N, C-alpha and C positions, 0 to 999 in steps of 0.2 A: 506327329507334328513336332517341330523343333522346340525343345523345352525353353531354351534361352529366349527365343523370339516371343513365345507365349508369355513368359515371365516378364519380359520388358513391356510388352503391349498392355498386359493386365495391370502392371504397376502404374503405367502412365494413365490408364483409365481411372484408377483410384486417385491419382494426382488431380485429374480433371474434375472428378466429382467433388473433391475437397476444395479445389480452387473456386468452382462455381458456388459452392455452399458459402465459403467465407466472403467472397466478393458480394454476394447477394445480401449477406447479413452484417457486413462491416459498418462501423459508424462513419458517416460521411464527413465528419470533422473531428475535432479534438475530443478525447475522452477525459474522464476524471483521473485523479491520482497523478502518477509521474508522467503521463503521456504529454501533457502540455510542455513540461520542461524538456523532454526528449525531442519533441518536434521543433521547438524553438532553437534548441542547441544544435540539432542536426542541420537545420537550414543555414544557420549563421556560424556554424563550427565554433560552438561555445563549450564551456566546461560544466558538466552536470554534477550532481551530488556524488559523494564518495561511494564506492571506489572508482567510479567512472565506467564508461562503456564506449571507448573511442571507436572501435571497429563498427559497432552498432550505429553510431552516429554517422560514420562515413558511408556505410551502406545505405542508410536511410536518406542521406543527402543525395545519393544517386537516384533514388526513387522520386525525390522532389523535382528532379529535372523534367519529369513527364507532366508537371503542372504547367509547363511552358509559360512561366511568368505570372500565372493567375494565382495570387497568394491565397485565395480562398480555397484552392484545390490542393495546396501543399499537404495538409493533414490527410486528405483522402488518399493521395498517392503514397504517403508513408504508411498508411493503414493497409494499402494494397501490398506494400513490401512485407508486412507481417503476414498477410493472407497467403502470399506466394511461399514464404518461408515455411509456414505451417503446412501448406499442401505438399511441399517438398519433403517435410518430415514424414508425412503419410506415405510418400513414395518409397523412402528408404526403410520405413517400418515394414511395408509390404515385402520388400526384397529380403529383409532380415527374417521375417516369418517363413517365407518360402524356402530360404536357405536352411533354416533349422528343421523345417518339416521334411524337406528332401533328404537331408542328411540322416534323419531318423527313419524315414520310410524306405529309402532306396539304398541298398548296400553297394559298395564300390564294385563296378563292373556289371551290375545288373541293368537290364533294359527297363526303361520307364514305361509302365502301362498307362492306358487311358484313364483308368480309375484312379491311379496314383496321381496323375497330372491334374485331374479335376479336384482331387482332395487337397493337393498342395496349393493350387490356385484359390480354392474355396477358403482354405485356412488363411491365406494372405489377405484376401478381400475382407473377410469377416473381422479379423484382428485389426487391420489397418483402418477400416471404416468405423469400427467401434471406437478406436482412439480419436478418429476425426470428429466424431459426434459426442465425445466425452465432455462433460460439463466444464471442467477446469481448462482443458486445452482449447476448447472452442472459444472460451472467454478471452484468452490472450491472443487468439488468432485474428481477431477483428479490430485490434487497436495497436497503436504504435508503441509497443513495449518490448523489452529485451527478451522476454520469455519465448516468443515465437522463434527468433533466431537461435536462442540458446538450445531449444529443443531440436532444431535442425542440426546443429553441430553435434549434439549427443547422438542423434540418429545416424549421422554420417560416420562417426567414430565407431559405433557398435557394428554397423554394416561393414566398415573397413576391416575390423579384426576378423570377421567371418570370411571376408575375401582373402585375407592373409591365410587363414586356416585352410581354405580350399586350395590354395596354391603354395602352401608352406614347403612342399618338397621340391619345388621348382627353384632353379638357380637364383633368380632375382626376386624371390618372394618377399624379402625383407623390406622392399620399397614400400609395401603396404604399411609396415610399422613406422617407417619414416613419414609417410603420408599422415598417419594417425597423430604422430608427434606434432607435426606442423599444424594440423587442424586444432589440436588441443591448445597449442600456443596462441592461435588466432582466437579461439573461443574465450580466452582470458579477457580479451578486449570486448566481450559481450557480457558474459556472466560466468561465475566459477562453477556452476552446477555440472558442467561437462566433465570436470575432473573426477567426479564421483564414479565414473565408468571404469576407472583405472583398476581397482581390484578385480572386477569381472574380466577385464582384458588380460590381466596377469594369469588368471586361471585358464583362459582359452589357450594362452601361450604354453602354460605348464602341461596341460592335458595333451596338447599336440606334440610337444617335444619329449614327453615321457611315455614310454610304452605302457607302463603299469603305474597308476597313481598309488601313492602310499599315504597313510595318515600323517606321518611326519612331513612328507612332501606337500600335502595340502595345507598344513599349518604354516610351513615355511613360505609357501606361495602367498597365503593371506597376509603374512607379516611383510613380505616384500612388496606386495601391492599397496598396502597401507603406507609403507615407507616411501615408495615412489610418489604416492599422493602427497605425503607430508613434504618431501623434498621440493616438489613443484609449488605447492601452496605456500610453504614458508621459505624454503631455500631460494627458489628462483623469484617468486613474486615479491617476497618481502625482504629477505636478507641480502639478496643481490643489490637491491636499491639501498638497503641499510649500510652495507659495506661501502658502497659508492659515496654515501653521505658522510660517513666518518672519515673516509679518505679525503674528501673535500674539506672537512673540518681541520684535519691535520695540515693539509697544504695551505689553507687560507690562514688559520689562526697561528700555526707554528712556523711554517716556512714563509709566510707573508706573501704568497702568490694570490692571483685573482680568483674570484668565485668560478667554480666549474673546472679548475685545473685538476683537482683531485679526482673528480668524476671521470675526466678524460684519461688520466693516468690509469685509473682502475679499469676502465673499459679496454684500454690497450693491453693491460695485464691479462684480463680475462680472455681477450681474443688470442693473444700469444699463447696462453696456456691451452686453449682448445686446439689451436693449430698444431702445437707440439704434441698434444695428446693424440690427436687423430693421426698425425704422421707416425707416431710411435706404434699405434694400434695396427696400422697398415704394414709397417716395416716388420713387426713381430707377429703378424697374423693373429692378432687378438680380436677375433670376430665380435664377441659379445661386448668387449670394451668399445670397439669401433661403433657398434650399433648404439650403445648407450650415449657416447659422446656426440655423435651426429644427431641423435634424437634430441638431446639436450640443446644443441645449437639451434635446431629447427623450432623447438619450443620457445627459445629466446627470440628467434626471428619473428615468430608470430606475436609474442608478447611485446615486441617493439612497436606495435600499434599505439602503445601508451605515450610514445614520443609526441603524438598529436596533442595530448593533454598539456604537456609542458610548452610546446610551441604556441598553442592558442592561449594558454594562461598568460604568457609573456606579452601577448597582444592586448591584454586588458579588455576583453569583450564585456558586454553588459552582464551576461550571466557567466560568472567566473568563480564557481563554487570552490572555496578554500584557497583560491589563487595559488596553485602549486607551481610556482615559478623556479624554485631552487630545490636543492637536494633534500633538505629537511622538511619543507612544506609538502613536497611530493611524497616523501616517505609517510608523513602523517596522513596524507590523502589516501594512499593505498591501504594503510592500516585501519582506516575508518575510525580514527581516534576521536572524532567529534561525537561518535555514538557511544563511547564508553565501553567498559569491559563487563563480562559476566562470568561467574565461576562455573567450571565444568566438572572437574573431578573432586575438588575439595574447596570448601569455603563456608561462609556464614549462612544462617537462616534469616528470614525476614525480621525476627525479633532477637537476634544475637546482639549482645552488648558490646559496644565499641570500647576498647581499652587503651587505644593509642593510635599513633600514625607512624608508618614506616616511610622513610624518605626513599623514593625510587630513582629512576634514571633522570638525567638532566634533559630538559626540553630546550632545544636550540631554535633560534630564529635568525633570519638574515638581517644584519645591521648594515650600516653605511659602508664599512670597510672589512668587517669581520663578522663571524657568527657570534651572537650574543646569547647569554643565558636568559631564557624566558621564564624559568622556574624549574621546579622539580615535580615529577609525577609521583604524588604521594598515595599510598595505599593504607586503608584503615586496618587496624588489628582488632580482632574480635576475641571475646572470652571463650566462646564455644563455637567450634566449626564442626562440619559433618562431611562425610563422603557423599558424593553425588547430590550437591545442594540444588534441588529443583524449586524450592520455595525460598528464594533469596532476596527478592525485591522488598525494600523497606518502605516503599510508597504506601501510604495509608490505605488507599483503595485496593491495592494488591494484597496487603496484609489481611484485610477484612475478607477478601475473596478466598485466600488460602484457608483461613479459619472456618469459613462457612463450607467450603468444598470438602475439606478433610475432617470436619466436625471436631475442631481443636478449640480448647478454651484458652483464655488469655495467658495462663501461666505455663502452658505447654511449650516446651522447646522441641521442635520436630527432630526426630532422629533419622537414621538411615532408612528404617522401615517406612516412616511417614513420607519421606522424600521419594522413595521408590514407588510408594502408593500414589503419590501425586503424578509421578512420571507416567505410570500405566493408566491411571484413571482419567487424567486431564490431558497431559501433553500428547500421549499416544491415543488413549481411548476417545477423547473428545476432539482434540485439535488435529488428529491425523485420521483416525478411523471414520469420523464423521465426514470428512472430505472424501475419503475413499468410498464411503457409502453414497455420497452425492453422485459419483461417477458411475457406479456399477450396481447400486441397489435402488436408488430413487432419492428424491429431494422434497422436503416439505415446502419450503418457500425460500425467497432470497433475503429474508430478514437477517440482520446481524445476530449471530449466535454468541451469547456471552455466558454460556454455562447454565442458562435457565432451564433448559430441557424441554421447553415448549415452543421454541421458535428457532429457525435456522438449522434444523436438524435433518436427519436422513429418514425418510419414510419410503417403504417399498410399495405401498398401495394395497397390501394384504393386511387388513385391519387387525385381525387377531394376533398376528405376529408382531406388528408395530406396537400393539398395546403392551406386549411383554416388556419392551424397553421404555416406552414413552407414556404409559398410562392409557386410560380409556380413550379410544379414538372413535367412539360411536357418533359424536356430533362434531365433525371437523368444521372449523370456523372459516369465515370469509378470508382471513389473512392467509389461509392455506388454499382452500378450493378456488378462490378467485385470483390467486397469485399465479402468474404465468410460469414461475419456477417450480410449481407443484408437478414434479416429474415422477411418474410411477413406472419403474422398470420391473417390479415384481421379482426382484432378485435374479432375473434371467441372465444378464451379463455376468454377474458374480458366479452363478452356478456353472455357466459354460467355462469361465476362466478357471474355476477350481477343477473342473473336469479336465481341462487342458493341462493344468499343472500336475495333477495326479497321473494322467496318461504320460506326460513328458518324463516325470521322475521314474515311471515304470519302464519306459522304453529307452531312455537315454539320460541316465542319472547325471552324467558330467555336464551336459548342456543345460539340463534343468537346474542344476546347481548354480551355473553361471548366471542364468536369468534370475534365479532367486537372489543371488548376491547383488545383481543390479537393482532388483526390487528393494532389497534391504538398504543399500547404501544411498539410494536416491529417495528413500522414504524415512524409515526409522532412524537411520544414522543422522539424517538432517535434524530430526526431532531432538536427538541427543545433543547434537552440536549447537543448535540454536538456543536450547534451554529457554524456551519461550515463556515470557511473562503472560499473565492473564489479561483480559479486557483490552485486547488489541483494537486499534481504531478501525481495522478492516479485516476481512477474512484473508487467510494466508495460504489458501489451497494451491495457488500458483507455484509455490515453492516445491511442491511434491509431485509435479507432473511427470518427472522422470520415473517414479515408481509406478504411476498409472500406465506409462509407456510399457514398462516391463510386464505389467499384468495384461495389457492388451495383446502381447505376444502369446500368452497362455489362452486368451479368449480365441485367438486364431487357431491355436493348436487344439482347442476344444472341439473343432469340427472333426478332426481326426479321431478324437475320443468317441464322439457321437457315432461316427461311421463304424468304428471298431466294436463298440459295445452294444449299439442298438440296431445296426443294420447288417449283422453278420450273414443273415440268410438271403439278403438281396445280392444281386450281381454287383461286383466292385464298382462299375460305372454308375449304376442306379443308386447304390448306397452312397457314393461320393456326392452325387447330385442332391440327394435327399438331405444328407448331413449339412451340406453347404447352405441349402435353402433354410433349414431349421436354424442354423447358426446366424444367417442374415437377419431373419425375422426376430430372433431372440436377443440379438445385440444391436447391430447398427441401425436396423429399421426402427425398432421401438425407441432407441435413443435419439434418433433424428426426429421422429414424429413427436416425441414428448419434449424434446429440447429446443426445437426450432423457434417457438414463440418467445422464449425467454433469452434467446441469443440473437434475435433479429433487431439490431440497432439501426437499421437502414434509414429510419425516419426520425431519429432522435438527434436534437441539436442543443440539448440542455446545457452541457458543459460550455459549448461555444457561446450560447446566448447569455448565460448567466455571467460569464466573464465580460461580455460586452456591457451588460447592465451594471456590473460593479463600476466599470470605468465611466459609463454614462451618468452614474450617480454623482460624479465628482465635477466640481466647477473647474474652469481652465487652470492649468499649471498647478494642480493640486498635489498634495502629499497623501497617499493612501496607505495606512498601516494595515497589513494582513498578518495572519498567524500560521494557519495550517496549510497542508498540501492543496486542498481543494478550493481554497480561496486565494491561492497564489499561482500555482502552475497553469491553470487555464488563462489567468490574466497575463502571465509571461507570454503564453502562446499568442493571444489575441493582439498583444502589443508588439511583440518581436516579429511575428510572422505576417499578420494582416495589417500591421501598422495602425491599429485603432488607438486613438488618444495617446500618441507618443509624448504628449505634454505632461501626463500624469506620472509621478514618481511612486512606484510600488515599493514599499518597505516591509519586508518580512521580519516581524518581531522575533521569531524563533531563530533567526540568523544575526540579529542586530547586536548580539553580544560578542561577535567575532571581529577581530581587527581588519581582516581582509574585506568583510562586507561593509564595514564602516568606511574603509578606503574607497570602495566603489560608490558609496552614497555621496562622497565628497567630490565625485567626478561628474561631468555632464554625461547624460545617457539619453540617446534619441533627441527629442526636443525639450527634455527636462534639464533645467539648470541644476548645478550641485545643491545639495541640501544646505540650509543655513546652520551648519555645525561649526562652532568656533574652535572645537578641540583640534589640536595638532596631532599628527600621527604618533609622535613620541609620547603623547599623553594617553593613548589607548592601545598601544601595541600589545601583543600577547604577553601576559604576565604582569601588565600594568593596569591597575584599576579594574581587575576582573570582577571582584566583589568587594564592596565597601560597606562596613557595618553601620547600623543605626545605634547611636548612643545619646539617649535623651538628656539634653542640657536644660530642660525646663524653661525654654525660652517662651516668654509671654507673647501672645498674639501670633499672627502669621508673618512669615519671613518672605521677602521679595525673592522671586524665583531666580533672578540673575545673581543675587547674592549667594543662594544655595549652590548654583552651578559654579560660581567663582571659587567657593570654598572647596567643593569636590575636585576642582582642577588645580588647586593650589599645590605648589611644590614646597611650601614652607613647612619645616618640622613642627612649628607651633600650631599648624592647622591639621595635624594628624594625631592619631591615637596609637598607642603601643598594642601590638598583637601578641598572642601567646608564644609565637616562635621568635619573638624579639624584634621583628620588623615593625615598621610604622606604616599606617594606612590612612588615607583620607576617610572621612566618616560623615554621616548625616546626623546633625545635632537636633533636628526637629522634623516632624512630619507635617507640620502646618505651613502650607505654601500659599502665596498669593502672587497674582500677576496684575499689576496696575494697567488699566486700560486707557488708551488715548482714543476717545470717541471719533476724532477726526480720521485717524488711521483706519479704524474699523469701517467707517463710511466710505472713505476715499478708495479703499481697496475692494469695495463691493461686498464685503463680508456680511454687512447688515444694511438694508436699504435706508436711505435718509429718513423716510417716513416712519421708520421704527426706531429712531434715535433715542426715544425715551425709554426703550426697553434695554438699552445697553447698560451693563453694570459698571460702576466706577472701578471696580477691581474684581477679579476672579479669586475666590478663596476655596481651597479644598484641602483634604487630608490625604496624604500619601498612604497607600494601602499595603505596603510591604515592610519587612523588617530589615531590609538591606537594599543597596543600590548596585546594579550591575552596570557595565560600561554601555550596554544598550539602553538601559533606562536613563542613564546620564545623557546619552546622545539625544533621546527624546526630550528630556528637560531642556537641554541646550537648544534644540530647535524651537521649543515653545518660548524660551527666553529671548531669542534673537530673530524670530521670524517677523515680528511686528505686523502680523496679519497680512503680509504680502502674498503668502501662498496659503490657499485653503487647506485645512488639515482634516482628514477623515480617518475613521476606523471602519474596517469591514464589519458588517453586522454579525459575522460569525466569530469575531475575535472574542476570546474569553474576557469577562468583565474585569478580572484581576489585572489584565494587561492595559486597562484604561489608566492605571496609576492614580485612581481616585477622582478622575475627571468626569465621572458618570453624569452628574447633574448639568453639565455643559454640552452634552452630546445629543444632537438632534438628528433624527432619521430623515434622510432625503431619498431613500430608496433602499438599496442594499448596502449603504454606507451611512455612518453616523458622523455628522459634521460638528466640529468644535466651534461653538458660538459663544461670545462673551455677553450673554443675556442674563438679566436678573433671574435668580433661581426661585423655583416654587418652594415655599417653606413647609408645605405639607410633609408628613412623615413619608419616608421613602417607599414603604410598602403600599401606601395609599395613593401615591403619586401616579398620574397617568403617564404613559409613554410620551417622551418628548418628540414632537414632529415639527419639521419645517414644512407645513402643509402645502403652501403654494408651489414650492419646488418639487415636493414629492408628487403632487397631483400632475404636474407637467411631465415628470419622468414616467410615471405609470401610464398616463394616457397617450403620450406622444413618442417617448424615446425607447422604452423598454421593449425587448423581444422575449418570447416565452418558450423558445426551444422546442416547439411542437409538443409541448408537455401534455396537451389535451388529446392530440390525435396520434401521437407516436405509438408504434406497434408494441414497444416495450420500454419501460422505464427501469433502469437499474436502481439499486437501493439509494445511491447518492442522488440520482435525479428525482426519485420519489420523495426523498427528504426535502428537496427544494419546493415541492408542492406545499409543504408545511410553511416554509419561509414565505412563499408568495401569498398564500392564503392569509397569513398573519399580516402581511403588508397591506393587502386589500382591506382587511377588516379594520386595521388601525387607521388607515386613511379615511375610510368611510365614517368611522366613529368621530374622527376629528372634524370632518366636514359637517357632520350633523351638529356637533357641538358649536360650530361657528355659524350655524344657520344656513349653510349652503346645501340645501336639500337637493336641488337639481344636479349639482356636481356630484353629490353622494350617490344619486341614482345612476349617473353615468358610470361611476366607478363600479357599482354593483353589476351593471350590465356587462362591463368589460370583464369582470371576474367570471361571470357565467359563460362568457364567450371563449375565454382562453384557459380556464382551469378545469381539470377533469372532475367529474362527479364522484369518482371512485374514492374509497377510503384506503389510506396507506397506514394502517395501524391505529392504535388508540390516540396517538398524538393528533391525527387528523380530526378526530371528534372534538378535541379541545378547540382548535382554531375555527372549525365550522360552527361551534356553539356561539362564539363571539360574533361571527358573521350573522347568525340567525338573530341574535339580539339587535343588531343594527337593522336588519330587515324589518323586524317588528316596528322599530322606531320610524322607519320610512313608510310604513303602511303596506309593505310587501308581505302580507300575512301568509299568502299561499306558499311563497318561496320559503319563508321561515318555517312554516309547518312541515314542509317537505324535508328540509334539512333535519329538523328535530326527529321526525318519524324515522327517517333513514338512519340517523345516528343511534336512535334507540334500538332499532332492529340490529344494527351492527354490534352495539355493545352487548345486547342480549346473546347473540350467537357467539361472540368472542368469550364472554364470561361464562356461558354455559359450558363451553369446551374446557375452560380452566377449572370450573367446578367439578366436572367429570374427572379430570386428571387428579385434582386434589383429593377427591373421594377415593379414587383407586389407589393413590399412594399414601393416604392417611395424613397428609400435611399439605398446606396451601402451596400452590404453584402460581407464579406470576403475580406476586403481591402488589407490585406497583401498578400493573395494568388493572387489577381488580379495584384498587382504591381509586385510581383515576377514573375508571369507567363508572363506578357507583357515584362518585362525587359529582361528575358532570351529568349523569342521568338524573340525579336528584335536583340539580340546578335547572335542567330542562323541564322537569315537572313543575317547578315553581315559576319559571318565566312564562311557560305556556298557560298556566293557571292565571297568572297576573294579567296576561293579555286576553283573557276571556276565551281561550281555546280549550273548552271543556273536553271535547272528544279526544284531542291530542294529549292533554294532560292526563286523562283517565287511562289511555293506553300506555303512556310512559310510566305512570304510577304503578300500573299492574306489573310491567316489566321490572321496575325497580324493586317492588315488594317480593317478587319471585326470586330475584337474584340475591337480594339482601338476606332472605331466608336461607339460601344455600351457603352463604358465607358468614352468617352471624356467629356460628360456632368458632370461627377462626379469629374474628375481630372483637367479639364481645358486644359491640354496638355498631349500628350502621355507620359507614364512613361519611354519610351526608350530615350527621349530627355534629 
């Protein structure tokens, strides 16, 4: 049979299997994290966060066309775009594996036997489908994120170099190299991960062009490959734009020409230089030079997709991150300057002493007629630096983590050995090898792993082996066995992959080395480059899928190893079939069977519906302050794509300190009028009022907020204080603010009903909670001072309390948002004060407006969605308690019935126990004794199983594991005993008391006394 035909057909069958898998399991609407921003920006051609993904947005915009105007289907079709890209990745991976297998098995000029054909196809199917069902790749395949398309471009490039190798001796073979260069250029407009294939490509080129490889040749090739990578990443992507920007600076500020003339001149200069160089290479028959120049031009052509960023930024769309409209703002955007720097080779530790400040490069911004100085990029100097600083973050939480992880005392200054130890134990050992284990060993659950060692880790399913790394595994808890991400692979995919790698190195050392290099650069090299800080807000396994791709090649080649090592005595055909079947069941089959339920998002709408609920929590024409990705990006999606509540102005506080974002807030967006910000652009441009200090002037009483804002905006030298560098800055002389209330304004705007006029405070008084004021904080104070209650003001319920700026006692929950209301405050101590609720509005929202994202019936809830069960349960519990307090028992019972109808009965970690306990208390008050008992008994059983597991691990390791979970579990179990006893539920309290006593006895040696005391 024709090899090429079989190879093509089998590859497309793998594509079809992957496509069906991803389409059946993809999320029907928006997902959490960046997906909401990407979908909204792709549909309306807007500018996403740095460093942008213009080609991704344009490709996803194409897929949105298939929604045929139905805005509710846009996200689905963009998710289809990711699914098809991922399936195409599997297609190219199949062809890559078969190319490598055929090259190793069949010598040039030899006829292909049936056994060899089956072996090669078996290897391709096993490896490709193993990657198709791998945990991290599958996760990105079913949502609208850049990683699906990025993986596709990586697969195309690696397949392309193998095509070049196969035809390298033909006259026009180098067209494959030019094809690769163009694909790489295009990939920059999606994600930079594709560039990490360059060193591997360099070796394939070297081995093909060199008859006999030498040690010096190998080292030179590695250096050349890294240099090419550096030239593209820094020379083309950054410095090309940087030179253009500084040309523009010279043409505008020195020659007096218009903005953009310097960039145009530089572009003409570059084009002329390439034209001359290419003509020179042709004329003088410089083949290698010609190849290099044309490849560079094609990379730049592909990179030109970033023109879309500038074009759309100039159109001022609603989402215009960093507003990269000119040369310098675009350069800052590409360099990801808003995310700061991290030391790589040399720098400070987390506890290094600062000794001074070094003035760095000038920061330029576009002015009215010229570029203006926005400030200097200053770098701190430190007393003690070290090589390879891996423990560098001076954030207090990070510092405590470093000390605990590496067993360092407060006086210890980490040295090179300590930093390398952290690199291998945490950054590689925990934050990479754990992810590697998820994909090829097995996974414990989908809980966020924060270095605790008892959740979010990798488990194989072979308890004795798992116990070696993770402690006693004899009593696995519900958070593992009931978690759909509890995937047991029993090391089988890993074993086959290792067999494939060993076989490959034994049979074809050069090709195996190339795959190994791809594995290294897309895995460990990323770890070294990212220099990741601990306590990340989410798992980062998606960054390493390139290395899992490389390992999947070896899983495929493992079929050949099985055939050669285990089935020598069988006929070649029978052995090939047997090896392929074993490979299929040991890798893709078990991976699909175990992984399907925790990747099936087909019935989940939590991100979609919680975004809707956030907006429905707001009164008309509201201002809603948000903070993080998951309380902002889904809202951008639902508003920009589905046009839900376009009257609400979403204000992300983490972006509010930037001048470009403030400019956007001063413009009309959708149906939302500009924010009532009195500041002029000149008062908040980059470098102006970035940070203003607090200098206590001992002012008696509270100062009117408008006066505070006027002082902070004053340009008078008398209203400023001298700084250490000799400049003068606005400052905050007091933290005691007040806002005088006009009751008529409050009532006429509908902020407070006329019937509640007596509850309106004559003035709001509060204490500012920070030691400095940023321009974003100033903007919020400006809004409060000049809004006059015309627009309702809300904070998303997930905004950190420090972002309230001291307004906590005036914030009332109306659902998933807290509304600022000028009501007389409760004088009870803060810790004893009940949660503030606007009960009538909250009741209407919960009972009539809110949707629940199929949270009870969804086949799978990812960690972010399961966290929302905690938020929702707390909402129901708080509302029920408030209604009971107001004597509205019937309404409270309706809320309880609603809770049981829409919320899952399942526990999602110890936090679920906490909120369910308060619901049980309310149920007792309503006379719903059976329901309350059921919650307490199930909670007690859950706590017992969870803490028994932690007690087992603690005993096996000789130190306590999961301290916070243990303390929380015992504390609430003790409260359950007391409340059930107080309600006369002797049988329930006796059972809970027995569970508490048993657990307390197991942990008493660690705590000294029971946590309930």
